[in-house]
C-alpha positions in Angstrom: 167.1 92.8 23.5 167.2 96.6 23.8 164.0 98.0 25.4 162.6 101.3 24.3 160.4 102.0 27.3 161.8 102.7 30.8 160.3 101.0 33.9 157.5 103.4 34.3 156.7 103.3 30.6 156.7 99.5 30.7 154.1 99.6 33.4 151.9 102.0 31.3 152.4 99.6 28.3 151.3 96.6 30.4 148.2 98.5 31.5 147.3 99.4 27.9 147.9 95.9 26.6 145.7 94.3 29.3 142.7 96.7 28.7 139.9 95.3 26.5 139.0 99.0 25.6 142.0 99.3 23.3 140.9 96.5 20.9 140.4 97.6 17.3 138.1 94.7 16.6 135.6 95.9 19.2 134.8 99.1 17.2 131.5 99.5 15.3 131.7 100.6 11.7 130.6 104.2 12.5 133.3 104.3 15.2 135.9 103.2 12.6 134.9 106.0 10.3 135.2 108.5 13.1 138.6 107.1 14.0 139.8 107.5 10.5 138.6 111.2 10.4 140.3 112.0 13.7 143.5 110.2 12.5 143.6 112.2 9.3 142.8 115.5 11.0 145.5 115.0 13.5 148.1 113.9 11.0 147.3 116.8 8.7 147.3 119.4 11.5 150.8 118.4 12.4 151.8 119.2 8.8 150.1 122.6 9.0 146.9 121.6 7.2 144.4 124.4 7.5 141.2 122.3 7.5 139.2 122.5 10.7 137.9 119.2 12.2 134.4 120.0 10.9 135.7 120.8 7.4 137.8 117.6 7.5 134.8 115.5 8.5 132.7 117.1 5.7 135.4 116.4 3.2 136.1 112.8 4.1 132.5 111.7 4.9 130.5 113.8 2.5 133.0 114.9 -0.2 132.4 118.6 0.6 135.5 120.6 -0.2 136.2 123.8 1.7 137.4 126.9 -0.1 141.0 126.3 0.9 144.2 125.1 -0.8 143.8 122.1 -3.1 146.9 120.6 -1.5 145.2 120.6 1.9 142.2 118.7 0.7 144.4 116.3 -1.3 146.6 115.6 1.7 143.6 114.7 3.8 142.0 112.5 1.1 145.3 110.7 0.6 145.6 110.1 4.3 142.1 108.8 4.6 142.4 106.4 1.7 145.7 105.0 3.0 144.3 104.6 6.6 141.0 103.1 5.6 142.7 100.7 3.2 145.1 99.4 5.8 142.4 99.3 8.5 140.0 97.3 6.4 142.6 94.9 5.3 143.8 94.2 8.8 140.5 94.4 10.7 138.0 92.7 8.4 140.1 89.8 7.2 141.9 89.2 10.5 145.1 89.7 8.5 148.4 91.2 9.5 150.1 93.7 7.2 153.7 92.8 6.6 155.9 95.7 7.6 158.6 95.7 4.9 160.0 97.9 2.2 157.2 97.1 -0.3 154.5 98.1 2.2 156.4 101.3 3.1 156.7 102.3 -0.5 153.1 101.6 -1.2 151.9 103.6 1.9 154.1 106.5 0.8 152.8 106.4 -2.7 149.2 106.5 -1.4 149.9 109.4 0.9 152.0 111.5 -1.5 150.1 111.0 -4.8 149.4 114.3 -6.4 151.6 116.1 -3.8 155.0 115.1 -5.2 156.2 114.1 -8.7 155.2 110.7 -9.9 158.9 109.7 -10.0 159.3 110.6 -6.3 156.1 109.1 -5.0 156.8 105.7 -3.4 160.5 106.0 -4.2 163.5 106.8 -2.0 164.8 110.3 -2.4 167.9 111.2 -4.3 168.1 114.8 -3.0 169.0 116.2 0.4 166.2 117.3 2.7 166.2 119.5 5.9 163.9 119.4 8.9 162.7 122.6 10.4 163.1 123.2 14.1 166.2 121.1 14.6 169.9 121.1 13.8 169.7 117.4 12.9 170.4 116.7 9.2 169.1 113.4 7.7 171.4 111.2 5.6 172.0 112.7 2.1 173.2 109.9 -0.1 170.9 107.2 -1.5 173.3 104.5 -0.2 173.0 105.9 3.3 169.2 106.0 3.1 169.0 102.4 1.8 171.4 101.1 4.5 169.4 103.0 7.2 166.1 101.7 6.0 167.4 98.1 5.8 168.6 98.4 9.4 165.2 99.8 10.7 163.2 97.1 9.0 165.6 94.4 10.3 165.7 95.6 13.8 161.9 96.0 14.2 161.8 92.2 14.7 163.3 92.7 18.2 160.0 94.3 19.3 157.6 91.7 18.1 156.7 90.8 21.7 155.6 94.4 22.5 153.6 96.1 19.7 153.7 99.4 21.5 157.5 99.5 21.5 157.5 98.3 17.9 155.1 101.1 16.8 157.3 103.8 18.6 160.5 102.3 17.1 159.2 102.4 13.5 157.7 105.8 13.8 160.7 107.5 15.3 163.3 105.9 13.2 161.5 106.3 9.9 160.8 109.9 10.6 164.5 110.5 11.5 165.8 108.8 8.4 163.5 110.9 6.1 163.7 108.3 3.3 161.3 110.2 1.0 161.4 113.7 -0.5 158.2 114.7 1.4 155.5 113.1 3.5 158.0 111.3 5.8 156.2 112.0 9.1 152.8 111.1 7.6 154.2 107.8 6.3 155.9 107.2 9.7 152.6 107.7 11.5 150.9 105.3 9.2 153.5 102.7 9.8 153.2 103.2 13.5 149.4 102.8 13.2 149.8 99.6 11.1 152.0 98.1 13.9 149.3 98.9 16.4 146.4 97.6 14.2 148.3 94.4 13.5 148.1 93.8 17.3 144.4 94.7 17.4 145.1 98.0 19.1 143.3 101.2 18.2 145.7 103.9 17.0 145.0 106.8 19.3 146.1 110.4 18.7 145.1 113.9 19.7 144.8 117.0 17.7 144.9 119.3 20.7 147.6 122.0 20.3 149.3 120.9 23.6 149.5 117.3 22.4 150.8 118.2 19.0 153.5 120.3 20.7 154.4 117.3 22.8 154.5 115.1 19.7 156.9 117.6 18.0 159.1 117.9 21.1 159.3 114.2 21.4 160.3 113.7 17.8 162.8 116.5 17.7 164.4 115.1 20.9 164.7 111.7 19.1 166.2 113.4 16.0 168.9 115.0 18.1 169.6 112.4 20.8 168.0 109.1 19.6 166.3 109.1 23.1 162.7 107.7 22.9 161.6 109.0 26.4 159.7 112.1 25.5 158.0 110.7 22.5 157.1 107.4 24.3 155.5 109.4 27.2 153.4 111.3 24.7 152.4 108.1 22.8 151.5 106.0 25.9 149.7 108.8 27.7 147.3 109.3 24.8 146.3 105.6 25.0 145.9 105.7 28.8 143.8 108.9 28.7 141.4 107.4 26.2 140.9 104.2 28.3 140.3 106.3 31.4 137.8 108.5 29.6 135.8 105.5 28.5 136.0 103.9 31.9 
C-alpha cells in the first residue's frame, strides 16, 4: 500500500491517534457548536469571506447578519448546515458516513445552494475551470472528471487503517480534480472532516493568516507535484498543537 505520510509524519499521526484529547465523542454540546463556528469561519476565510470571527459567530449562533455581501452570509450558513448535519449524524447515532459519490454530491449541493445555479449544484461540471495561483489546469472533459472521481473514491479504501491519511488523501485529490463548477475546496474540506469524524477525531483547523498561507502552499504544491508533504505537515501540526495546548 502506498503511504502518504513520511516517517516523521507517521510518528506524528501515531501520537495523534493515541491521544484521548482528539476524540469527537468527548466534546460537550456547546463545544460542538463552537467547533462548527470555527470550522465555518476557517473554511470561509480561505475563500476570501469578509466576515470576522465575531460576525460569523453572531450569524451562525444568533442569526444576526452583518452589513456585508449576501454571498458571504450564504456561504457561511451553507457551510454550517452541512457541517452540523454531518457531525450530528456521525456523532449522535454512532454512525459512519459512507464516503461515496452520493455523499459527495449531497455535500456539494448543501454547500453551494444559492451560490451556483440549481443545475450545477450537486452535479459534475461541464465547463472548464481555472485555479488562481498555480499553473496547474484541472481536467476539462466530463469523462475525465468522472474517471478521476471514480479513481479517488476507489483508492481511498487503501487508507482505511489510517483515518488521518485517508482525510488528507480525499481532501487533496478532490480539490485537485475540481469536479464542480465552484465550491470545490469547501467540499474537499468537508469530506476531509467526514473522514476524521468517522474515526471519532475532531477536525481541527486554524484561521490564523500564517496557517491559511501554509494550507494554500500545501495545496498548490500538491496541485503541481502531487506531493502530499507540505499539506500533511500543515494538517498534522494543527492537531498536535491543539493537543499540546489542552495538555
